[in-house]
C-alpha positions in Angstrom: 24.5 22.3 14.7 21.7 19.9 15.7 21.8 16.2 15.0 19.2 14.7 12.7 17.4 13.0 15.7 17.5 16.2 17.7 15.9 18.1 14.7 13.2 15.5 14.3 12.5 15.7 18.0 12.4 19.4 17.8 10.1 19.3 14.8 7.7 17.1 16.7 7.8 19.4 19.7 7.1 22.4 17.4 4.2 20.6 15.7 2.7 19.7 19.1 3.2 23.3 20.3 1.5 25.0 17.4 -1.2 22.4 17.3 -2.4 23.1 20.9 -2.9 26.9 20.4 -6.2 28.1 19.0 -5.5 31.8 18.8 -4.5 32.5 15.2 -2.0 35.3 15.9 -0.3 33.3 18.6 -0.2 30.3 16.2 1.5 32.4 13.5 4.1 33.6 16.0 4.8 30.1 17.1 5.3 28.9 13.5 7.9 31.6 12.7 9.8 31.0 15.9 9.8 27.2 15.3 10.9 27.6 11.7 13.9 29.9 12.7 14.9 27.4 15.5 14.7 24.3 13.3 16.7 25.8 10.4 19.1 27.9 12.5 17.9 31.1 10.8 18.7 34.4 12.3 15.7 36.2 10.7 12.3 34.8 9.8 8.9 36.0 8.8 5.5 34.7 7.9 3.7 36.6 5.2 -0.1 36.2 4.9 -1.3 36.5 1.3 -4.5 38.4 0.7 -7.1 38.2 -2.1 -5.2 40.7 -4.3 -2.0 38.5 -4.1 -0.4 41.0 -1.8 0.8 40.5 1.8 -1.9 41.6 4.2 -0.1 40.6 7.3 3.6 40.1 8.1 4.8 38.3 11.3 8.6 38.9 11.8 11.1 37.1 14.1 14.7 38.1 15.0 14.3 41.8 14.3 15.1 44.3 17.0 13.0 47.3 17.7 15.7 49.5 16.1 15.6 47.3 12.9 11.8 47.6 12.8 12.0 51.4 13.2 14.6 51.7 10.4 12.7 49.5 8.0 9.5 51.5 8.4 6.6 49.6 6.8 6.6 45.9 6.2 6.9 44.5 2.7 3.8 44.2 0.5 4.9 41.3 -1.7 7.3 42.6 -4.3 10.7 41.1 -5.4 11.5 37.7 -4.1 8.5 37.7 -1.7 6.3 38.4 -4.7 7.9 35.5 -6.7 6.9 33.0 -4.0 3.4 34.4 -4.1 3.2 34.0 -7.9 5.0 30.6 -7.9 4.4 29.0 -4.5 7.2 26.4 -4.5 10.1 26.1 -2.0 13.0 28.4 -3.0 16.6 28.1 -1.6 19.3 30.6 -2.4 23.0 30.8 -1.4 23.0 34.6 -2.1 19.8 36.7 -2.2 21.3 39.5 -4.2 22.3 37.2 -7.1 18.7 36.4 -7.9 17.1 38.7 -10.6 14.0 39.2 -8.5 16.0 40.5 -5.5 15.0 44.1 -5.1 13.0 46.4 -2.9 15.0 46.3 0.3 14.4 49.6 2.1 17.3 51.6 3.5 18.3 50.4 7.0 17.2 46.8 6.3 19.6 44.3 7.9 22.1 42.7 5.5 21.0 39.3 4.3 22.6 36.7 2.1 21.2 33.1 2.4 17.5 32.6 1.9 14.9 29.8 2.3 11.2 30.3 1.3 8.5 27.7 1.8 4.7 28.2 1.1 2.1 27.3 3.7 -1.1 25.7 2.3 -4.4 25.5 4.0 -6.8 23.1 2.2 -4.9 23.3 -1.0 -5.0 27.1 -0.9 -1.9 29.2 -0.3 -2.3 30.9 3.1 1.1 32.5 3.0 4.9 31.9 3.0 7.7 31.3 5.5 10.7 33.4 4.7 14.0 32.5 6.4 17.4 34.2 6.0 20.9 34.3 7.4 21.6 30.7 8.6 23.8 30.8 11.7 27.5 30.3 11.0 27.3 31.9 7.6 26.6 28.6 5.8 23.9 27.9 3.3 20.5 26.4 4.0 20.6 22.7 3.2 18.2 20.3 1.6 17.6 18.9 5.1 16.6 22.4 6.3 14.2 22.7 3.4 12.6 19.3 4.2 12.2 20.2 7.9 10.6 23.5 7.1 8.3 21.9 4.5 7.2 19.4 7.1 6.7 22.2 9.6 4.7 24.2 7.0 2.4 21.2 6.4 1.7 20.9 10.1 1.3 24.7 10.3 -1.4 24.6 7.6 -3.5 22.2 9.8 -2.9 24.3 12.9 -3.8 27.5 11.0 -6.9 25.9 9.6 -8.0 24.8 13.1 -7.3 28.3 14.6 -9.3 29.9 11.8 -12.2 27.5 12.3 -12.1 28.2 16.0 -11.9 32.0 15.3 -14.9 31.7 12.9 -16.9 29.7 15.5 -16.2 32.3 18.2 -17.2 35.1 15.9 -20.3 33.2 14.9 -21.1 32.7 18.6 -20.7 36.4 19.3 -23.0 37.3 16.3 -25.6 34.8 17.5 -25.5 36.3 21.0 -26.0 39.8 19.5 -28.9 38.4 17.4 -30.3 36.9 20.5 -30.0 40.3 22.2 -32.0 41.8 19.4 -34.6 38.9 19.7 -35.1 39.8 23.4 -36.3 43.2 22.2 -39.0 41.5 20.2 -40.5 39.9 23.3 -41.5 43.1 24.8 -42.2 46.7 23.9 -39.6 47.8 21.4 -38.1 51.3 21.7 -37.1 52.1 18.1 -34.3 54.5 19.1 -32.9 51.9 21.6 -33.1 49.1 19.0 -31.2 51.2 16.3 -28.5 52.2 18.8 -28.0 48.6 19.9 -27.8 47.4 16.3 -25.2 50.0 15.4 -23.1 49.4 18.5 -23.1 45.6 18.3 -22.3 45.7 14.5 -19.3 47.9 15.1 -17.9 45.9 18.1 -18.3 42.5 16.6 -17.0 43.3 13.1 -14.0 45.1 14.4 -15.0 48.2 12.5 -14.2 51.8 13.5 -17.6 53.3 12.7 -21.1 51.9 12.0 -24.3 53.6 10.9 -28.0 52.7 10.5 -29.6 54.3 7.5 -33.4 54.0 7.3 -35.7 54.9 4.4 -38.3 57.4 5.5 -42.0 57.5 4.6 -41.2 60.3 2.2 -38.8 58.1 0.3 -35.4 59.6 1.2 -32.8 58.0 3.4 -32.0 59.2 6.9 -28.9 58.5 8.9 -30.7 57.5 12.1 -27.8 56.3 14.3 -24.0 56.5 14.1 -21.8 54.6 16.5 -18.2 55.9 16.6 -16.3 59.0 17.7 -18.3 62.3 17.8 -21.2 60.4 16.3 -24.0 62.8 17.2 -22.9 65.4 14.7 -23.4 63.0 11.9 -26.9 61.8 12.7 -30.0 63.1 10.9 -28.4 63.4 7.5 -30.9 63.1 4.6 -29.7 61.3 1.5 -31.2 60.5 -1.8 -32.4 56.9 -2.0 -31.7 56.4 -5.7 -28.0 57.2 -5.9 -24.7 55.7 -4.8 -24.1 52.4 -3.1 -26.9 53.0 -0.6 -29.4 53.2 -3.5 -28.0 50.0 -5.0 -28.3 48.1 -1.7 -31.9 49.3 -1.2 -33.0 48.4 -4.8 -31.2 45.1 -5.2 -31.4 43.9 -1.5 -27.8 42.7 -1.6 -24.7 43.4 0.4 -22.0 45.5 -1.2 -18.4 45.6 0.0 -16.1 48.5 -0.9 -12.3 48.6 -0.5 -11.9 52.4 0.2 -14.9 54.3 1.5 -13.0 57.6 1.8 -12.1 57.4 -1.9 -15.7 56.5 -2.8 -17.1 59.5 -1.0 -14.4 61.8 -2.3 -15.3 60.8 -5.9 -18.9 61.8 -5.2 -20.1 58.2 -5.7 -21.5 58.1 -2.2 -23.1 61.1 -0.4 -22.8 59.8 3.2 -20.6 61.5 5.8 -19.1 59.6 8.7 -16.7 60.4 11.6 -13.0 60.4 10.6 -14.0 59.7 7.0 -10.6 60.4 5.5 -9.0 57.6 7.4 -11.7 55.0 6.6 -10.9 52.1 4.3 -12.9 49.0 3.7 -16.7 49.1 4.3 -19.8 46.9 4.2 -23.3 48.1 3.2 -25.7 45.4 4.4 -29.5 45.7 3.7 -32.2 45.4 6.4 -34.3 42.8 4.5 -37.9 42.2 5.6 -40.2 40.1 3.4 -39.7 41.3 -0.2 -38.2 44.7 0.4 -35.3 46.4 2.0 -36.0 49.7 3.9 -32.7 50.3 5.5 -28.9 49.8 5.3 -26.3 48.9 8.0 -23.0 50.5 7.2 -19.8 49.3 8.8 -16.4 50.8 8.0 -12.9 50.0 9.2 -9.8 52.2 9.6 -7.6 52.3 6.5 -4.8 50.4 8.3 -7.0 47.8 9.9 -7.7 44.3 8.4 -10.2 44.7 5.6 -13.9 43.8 6.2 -15.7 41.6 3.8 -14.6 38.0 4.4 -17.3 35.7 3.1 -18.1 34.0 6.4 -18.2 37.4 8.1 -20.7 38.8 5.5 -23.0 35.8 6.1 -23.0 36.4 9.9 -23.6 40.2 9.5 -26.4 39.5 7.0 -28.1 37.2 9.5 -27.7 39.8 12.2 -29.1 42.5 9.9 -32.1 40.4 9.0 -32.9 39.9 12.7 -32.5 43.6 13.3 -34.9 44.3 10.4 -37.5 42.1 12.2 -37.0 44.1 15.4 -37.4 47.4 13.5 -40.5 46.1 11.8 -42.0 45.2 15.1 -41.1 48.6 16.5 -42.8 50.2 13.5 -45.9 48.0 14.1 -46.0 49.0 17.7 -45.6 52.7 16.8 -48.5 52.3 14.3 -50.7 50.7 16.9 -49.9 53.4 19.4 -50.5 56.1 16.8 -53.8 54.5 15.9 -54.9 54.6 19.5 -53.7 58.2 19.8 -55.6 59.3 16.7 -58.8 57.5 17.9 -58.5 59.3 21.3 -57.8 62.6 19.5 -60.8 62.1 17.2 -63.0 61.4 20.2 -61.8 64.6 22.0 -62.2 66.7 18.9 -65.8 65.3 18.4 -66.7 66.1 22.0 -65.3 69.6 21.7 -67.2 70.2 18.5 -70.5 68.6 19.5 -70.7 69.6 23.1 -68.3 72.4 24.1 -68.6 74.6 21.1 -72.4 74.1 20.9 -72.8 75.1 24.5 -70.6 78.1 24.1 -72.5 79.1 21.0 -75.9 78.7 22.9 -74.5 80.7 25.8 -73.5 83.5 23.4 -77.0 83.6 21.9 -78.6 83.8 25.3 -76.3 86.7 26.3 -77.1 88.5 23.0 -80.9 88.0 23.6 -80.7 89.7 27.0 -78.2 92.4 25.9 -81.1 94.6 24.4 -82.9 94.6 27.8 -79.8 95.6 29.8 -78.5 99.0 30.8 -75.9 100.5 28.5 -73.0 99.8 30.9 -74.1 96.2 31.4 -74.8 95.8 27.7 -71.2 96.8 26.9 -69.9 94.2 29.3 -72.2 91.5 27.8 -70.9 92.4 24.3 -67.3 92.0 25.5 -68.2 88.6 27.0 -69.7 87.5 23.7 -66.6 88.6 21.9 -64.5 86.5 24.3 -66.8 83.6 23.6 -66.3 84.0 19.9 -62.5 84.1 20.4 -62.7 81.0 22.6 -64.7 79.2 19.9 -62.1 80.0 17.3 -59.3 78.7 19.6 -61.2 75.5 20.2 -61.7 75.0 16.5 -58.0 75.6 15.9 -57.4 72.9 18.6 -59.7 70.6 16.9 -57.8 71.0 13.6 -54.5 70.2 15.5 -56.0 67.2 17.1 -57.1 65.8 13.8 -53.7 66.3 12.3 -51.6 63.2 12.0 -48.4 63.8 14.0 -46.1 62.0 11.5 -47.1 64.4 8.7 -45.7 67.9 8.3 -47.9 70.5 10.0 -48.1 74.0 8.7 -50.1 75.0 11.8 -47.3 73.8 14.1 -44.5 75.1 11.9 -46.0 78.6 11.8 -46.5 78.7 15.6 -43.0 77.5 16.1 -41.6 80.0 13.7 -43.4 82.9 15.4 -42.3 81.8 18.9 -38.6 82.0 17.8 -39.0 85.8 17.3 -40.2 86.4 20.9 -36.7 87.3 22.1 -35.9 89.7 19.3 -39.3 91.5 19.7 -39.3 91.5 23.5 -42.7 89.8 23.5 -44.4 86.8 21.8 -46.7 87.7 18.8 -50.3 86.6 18.8 -51.1 83.9 16.3 -54.6 83.3 14.9 -55.1 80.4 12.5 -58.4 79.9 10.8 -59.6 77.0 8.7 -58.1 73.6 7.6 -54.5 74.8 7.2 -53.0 71.3 7.4 -55.4 69.6 5.0 -56.2 72.3 2.4 -52.9 74.1 1.8 -50.9 72.4 -0.9 -47.3 71.4 0.0 -46.0 73.7 -2.8 -47.4 76.8 -1.0 -46.3 76.0 2.6 -42.7 77.1 2.3 -43.9 80.5 0.9 -46.3 81.0 3.8 -43.5 80.4 6.3 -41.2 82.7 4.3 -43.8 85.5 4.4 -44.2 85.2 8.2 -40.5 85.1 8.7 -39.8 88.2 6.6 -42.7 90.2 8.0 -41.9 89.6 11.6 -38.2 90.2 11.0 -39.0 93.6 9.4 -41.2 94.5 12.5 -38.4 93.5 14.8 -35.8 95.6 12.9 -37.8 98.7 11.8 -41.2 99.0 13.4 -40.4 99.4 17.2 -43.8 97.7 17.8 -45.3 96.7 21.1 -47.7 94.3 19.5 -47.5 92.0 16.5 -50.2 89.6 15.3 -50.1 86.9 12.7 -53.2 85.6 11.0 -53.5 82.7 8.6 -56.9 82.2 7.1 -57.8 79.4 4.8 -61.0 79.7 2.8 -62.5 77.6 0.0 -60.3 79.2 -2.8 -57.4 81.1 -1.2 -55.1 81.4 1.7 -54.5 84.8 3.3 -51.5 85.7 5.6 -51.7 88.9 7.5 -49.0 90.2 9.8 -49.9 93.4 11.6 -47.9 95.6 14.0 -48.6 98.8 15.9 -45.2 100.3 15.2 -44.1 103.4 13.4 -44.5 101.9 9.9 -41.8 101.1 7.4 -39.4 104.1 7.0 -38.6 105.3 3.5 -34.9 104.5 3.9 -35.6 100.8 4.7 -34.1 98.2 2.4 -37.2 96.5 0.8 -35.5 93.6 -1.1 -37.2 91.2 1.3 -40.6 92.6 0.6 -39.9 92.5 -3.2 -39.1 88.8 -2.8 -42.4 88.2 -1.0 -44.3 90.1 -3.8 -42.5 87.9 -6.4 -43.5 84.8 -4.5 -47.1 85.9 -4.5 -47.0 86.7 -8.3 -45.5 83.3 -9.1 -48.4 81.6 -7.3 -51.0 83.9 -8.9 -51.6 86.0 -5.8 -51.0 89.5 -4.4 -49.0 91.3 -1.7 -50.3 94.6 -0.2 -48.8 96.9 2.5 -51.6 98.7 4.3 -51.6 101.2 7.2 -52.8 99.8 10.6 -55.0 101.8 12.9 -54.1 103.8 14.8 -50.4 103.2 13.9 -48.3 100.5 12.3 -48.4 98.4 9.2 -50.4 95.4 7.9 -48.8 93.1 5.4 -51.5 91.2 3.4 -50.3 88.3 1.3 -52.9 86.1 -0.5 -52.6 83.3 -3.1 -55.2 80.9 -4.6 -55.2 77.3 -3.4 -56.0 75.9 -6.9 -53.4 75.0 -9.6 -51.0 73.5 -7.0 -50.3 69.9 -6.2 -51.7 69.0 -2.8 -49.5 67.3 -0.3 
C-alpha cells in the first residue's frame, strides 16, 4: 500500500506524464496505466463514448493476450458500463455481481469483484469512462482511491483535449497541404485525369478511408464514376448512374454533404446504385459535393471499412468540404482549358474542311471535266482508261466529302459515322477481310438520335449473317442520308442466304424498319450474293 504522500506524488507524476504527450492513442494508454497504478487495480480500461451512446473505442490494461483472445470482442456499453454512460457519476462497488446492472460478461472473461468507475469529461462533455476492477490484496476500492482517480480524470480531460486539438491541427495541416497541391495544378496546364486521380488519392489517404471515388455529372446529365482509388479500382471506373436518385442525386441537387453510417446496407437496399471495391465490408461514408459558383457538378465519395473508426466528425467534414471546393475549382479550370483547346481544334478543322471543299474538290472536279472533254477525241483503249480515272476522281471526291463531314463533327458528341466505321472494323477478323464502308451525306447532323441505334443494329446483323452464311470474299456497307430518308445497304458477293438459315435476326430488322415507318428488302446481288436494303424516313423523330 502506498502512503498518501506517495500517492499524491505519483498523481503529479502521472499528470505531468500524460500532459506531455500529444498523440491521442498514447495519451489514452498512459491514462489507463496511471489509473491502475494509483488505485492498485489489477485490471483497467478506458471506454470512449460515441455519438450513439455506445463505446466506440476500448483501451484495456492488465489483460493478457490469452484473456483478450478468450473475451473475443470488446464491450459495446451494456450493463454496468452502459450505466456509467447513461449516468456519468463515479461508481464504487464492493461486489460487481451484486449490482442489478451487472450482466453481459462473455465466457472466458476474468473473474472480477471490486469495481470503480469514473467519467472523463472534456469541456463539460463526457468523453468516456475509466473502469477499474480487482484491487490488489482483495480489498475494496476506498474513498481515497475514488478521489485520486477523479483528480486523474480531470487532468486526463485536459490532456485529451490538448491531444485532440493537436490531432485536428495536424489533420488540418495535411488537408491544407493537399489543397495546396491541387492549387499548384491551377497554375499550369491542368490534366483532367491527373487532377481527378490526385483528388481521389489524397481524399482517401487523409480521411483514413478504405475507398474513394470521384463522380462527375456528364454533359448528357447522367453521373459517371470517373476515378476510384482503392483495391482493384479500375474495374469500377466508368459506371454510369442516374443523377436524380439516391444519395448522389441529393448531394447534386442540394449542394450539401451527406454522411451515411452503413454504405453496404444502403446499396443493398437499392437506395444507392454505386458499386465500389470490397463493398460488403464498407461502413461509414461521406458524399461531398464539388461546388463551383451556384451549382454542384460532381461528388467526392469516401468510405471506411466497417470495423474502422467512422467518418463524419464535424471538423473533418469542414476540412473535406474545403478540399472538395478547391478540387472543384481545379476541375473547372481543366474544363475551361479543354474548351479552349476544343475551340482551337474546331477552328483548325473548319479551316481544313473549307480548304478541302473550296480548293481541292473544285480542282478535282475541274480535272474530271477536262478529262471527260478529251475522252471523246481519244482512241477507245485510251477512252476506257480516262473513264476509269474519272470514276476514281469521283470516288476521291466522295471520300473527301466524308472527311469534311468528320472534320466538322464535334468530337465530344456521339458520331454515327465513327460508330459505324468502328463497328464494321470489328468484323474484319470474322470475315477474313475488312468490309468497304461508304458514307454519304450529313450522317452526324441529320440523323435523329432515335434512329442511330437501329442503323448500327442493321449493320451488325447484316455483317454477322454474311460472316456466318454467305462465304463472301467482299462485303460493302453504304449509308446514304438524303433530304427525307436514310438508306443502309449491306452487299456481299457470297452464295446468298440458304433456305435453312434462321431468319429471326432479319425479322427483327424488318420490325425495326416498320416501327420507324420504313422498309427492309433482301435483293440479289450481281453476279452473286445478297443486298440488304433498309430505309426509314428522317421525319417524325426527335433530333439529337
